[in-house]
N, C-alpha and C positions, 0 to 999 in steps of 0.2 A: 499836096496836103501840107499844112503848116502845123506847128506845135499848138498854136492858138486854137485851131479847128479841132485837134485831138482833145484839147482841154474842154472845149464847149461840149463835145460829145460825152466825155467822161462825167462832167458835172450834171448834164441832163440825165444821164443814166443813173447816177448816184442819187439824185434827188427825185427821180421818177416824175420830173416836171420840166417842160420846155421853158415855161415862164421863169421858174426858179433858176435853171441853168443859165438862161439869158441874163438874169439879174446878177448872178455871181460874176459873170464875165463882162458886165457893163455894156451889153448890146440889147437891142429890142427883141421882143418875142418873135416878131415876123422874120427878123434877120436870123435868129437861131433856127427857126423852122425851115427857112430856105437852105441854111447850111446843112441841116440834117438830110433834107431831100437831095441836095447835091451829092452828098456822100453815098446815099442809097442808090442814086442813079449811076454813080461812078462804079459802084460795086455790083450793080444790077441785082440787088436783093434787098428785102426789107430788114431793117435792123430793129425797128420798134413795132410792137403790136398796138396799133392805135384804136383797136376796138374795145379796149378795156381802160378803166380808170382805177388807180393811177396807171400811168404809162408803164409798159413792161417791155423788156428786151426779148427779141426772138432768139432762137439758138444761135443764129449767125451774129446777132447783136451782142450776145454774151461773149463770143470769141473776139469780136471787134473791140468791145469794152475793155477786156483784159489787156489787149494789145495797147489801146490808148492809155490806159492807166499806167502801164509799164513805161511807155514812151515819155509821158508827161513827168513821171517820177524821176526817170533818168535825166531828163533835161533840167528839171528843177535842181537836182543834185549837182549837175554840171555847172549851172549858173551860180549856185552857192559856193562851189569850190573855186570858181574863177573870181568871184567877188572877194572871197577870203584871201586868195592869192594876191590880188591887187593890194589889199590892205597889208598883208604880211610882208610883202617885199618893199615896203617903205621903211626907211631908216638907215642906220649906218652901223658898221662893224669896225672896231678898233683891233688891229692885229699887231702884235709885237713879235719880231723875228730876230734870230741871230743873223749876223751879216752873211754868213756863208750859204744861207738858203738861196741867195742869188737875187740881186735887185731886178734883173731882167725877168727871171722866172716868176717871181711874185707879182711883178707889174703886169705880166701876161695874164695871170689868174684874175687880177683886179680888173683888167680891161674886159676880159671875157664875162665876168660876173656882172659888171655894171652895164655891159651891152645887153645882156639878157634881162637885167632888172634895172631899167633906167632911173627909177626913183630911189635906188639904193646907192650907198657910197661905202667904199672900203678905204679905211685910213690905215696906212702901213707905216710902221716905225721900226728901224733897225737899231739894235743895241746889244750890249754885252749880255751873255747868258744869265748872269745873276740879276740883271735889271729886267730881263724878260719874265723871270719867275716873280720878281717883285711887282711888276706891272699887272700881271694876271692876279696875283694874290690880293693886291690892293684895289682890284676891279677898275683899273684905268685902261686895261686891255681886255677884250672879250676872249681872244684866243692868243696863244703863244706858240711859236715854233722853235724847238730846241733840239740839240743833238744829245744823245745819251740821257734821255729824260729820267729824272730821279723821282722816286715815289715820295710824295708828301701827303700828309693826312688832309690838308686843305685844298689839294689840287687833284684833278682827274687827268690822267695821261692816257692817250691812245696811240698805238703805233701808226706811223705814217708811211715810212719806207726805210729800207736798209740800203746803204750806199757802199759800193766797193771802194777800197783804198788802194792807191798806187804810189810807187816811188816817183817823185817829180824832181827834175834837175835841168840845168841849162843844156842847150843842144851840144855844147862842146865838152861836157863832162864825160869822163871815161866810161861811166855807166850808161850814157845816153844811147849807145849803139846796141845795147842788149835787148833781146826780144822779151826776156823775163829775167827775174832774179830770185835766188833763194834767200830766205831770211838771214842765214849764216853769212852771206856775202856782204852784209851791211856792217859787219864787225869793224869798229874803229873808223867808220866813215863820218865825215863832218856833216852835221845836221843843222838845219834851221827848223826850230820846233815851236810848239805853242808854249805859252806861259805856264809855269807850274801852278797847279790848282784848277786849271780848266779840265773838264771831263775828258776831252779828247787827248790831252797830254797824259792824264792818268791811265787811259786805256792803252796808249802807245808804250808808256813806261812799263806797264804790266806785261805787255806782249814781249818786249825785249828781255825783261827780267825772267820770264818763264823759259825763254829760249836761251838764256845765258849769254846774251849778246851785249857787248859794250858799244856804245855810240858816243860820239863827241858832239855835244850840243854847243854850237858857237854863237847862236843868236836865238832869242825868244821873242815872240809877238803874241798878241791876244786875238788876232784875227787872220783869216786866210789871205786876204788881199795884201796885207803887209808881207806875209811870208812869200807870196808869189813875186812881189816886187824885189824882195831881197834875193830870191833865187835868180832873177834875171840879171843880176849884176855880180854875183859871187859864185865861186866854185864849190858849192855845197849842194846837199840834197834835202828833200823833205818827204814826208808821207802825208798825202792829202786825199780827200774824197775825189774820185775820178771825175765826177760830173762838175766839180768846181773849177777844173782846169781845162775843160774841153775847148773853150775859145782860144786860150793861149797855145794849146797843143795844135789846134787846127791852123793857127797863124804861124807856127814854127818858133814861137818865142820860148816855149818850154817843151820838154820832152817827158812823156809819161812811160813808165816801165812797169808792167804787171809784176806783182809779188806772188810767188808760188805758195800761197797759203789761203785757206778759207777763213782764217781767224780775223783778219784785218778788215773789219767793216764798221761803218758808222751808222748806228740806228738814229733815226730822226722821228720825233713824236710831236703831237699837238697837245697842248695843255689848256685847261680852263678850270675855273673854280668849281670845286666839287658840289657845293650847295647852290650854285647859280643855275637858274633856268635860262638857257640861251634864248635870245629873241628869235623870232622866226627867220629874220634875215641872217643872223649869225649862224643859225643851224643850217640854213641853205648854203652859206659859204663854206661851212665845214663839210657838207656833203660834196661840194665841188672839189675841195682839196683832197678828199678821200678818192674821188673818181680820177683825179689827175696825179695820184701819188707817184706813178712811174713815168709820167710824161716829161 
């Protein structure tokens, strides 16, 4: 049985007329009559009482009609949803991200989304945190990815994930052999840190200040990649999100040492304009990011 056959039966039953049901479905009256007979033969029971005018359903016919009506309704809803989905998934999404989210990581999300939605495109741009906020506020980016998301009246922020922080140092550094380290053991250690003014620098300064620890910052950079490169050539340490140095640690270029505290974490959030209604494709990509928050 096909959905079109269920539909013919439904329309004949609703109109109490074979000719009217045939007309609705664009077929001849004889074709509709034959279809109904084939259904009754298959079920080995009469579905219509043909001795009366207008046509009436038998008790079995009423049961079959309810089933046909439900099947056709569900199928029409499915068609509508699929047609809507085809339309919705056309378009592009502009995403602004801080560098440390990871070029490879976001490229993977982009590839996955575009593979699932061939008519959609994700445009990624990496920039300084201040510029991410600016791009979203000025509507040149649909979504922004930032660490330590700040509350702004014109922007909506939703948590994405919380990343653990670790001590990072060259493999030949005295601390590289440690299984873990206490915060107090970082007293007067030479650090390569983030530029002052960045949210992650403020969070680290606050942590050391609360614990009464003095550290010697010898170099400052505005992104993690530069910090990692500086660490690979100098006898200093840094504190970075663990997931941002996995590749270097696996290759043996840098060493990561867990810090015995639960305070040092980096929250990452997704921002978008508060009054902006996201396009269907942007909303769909946002859903993907939420699903992959810990991947």
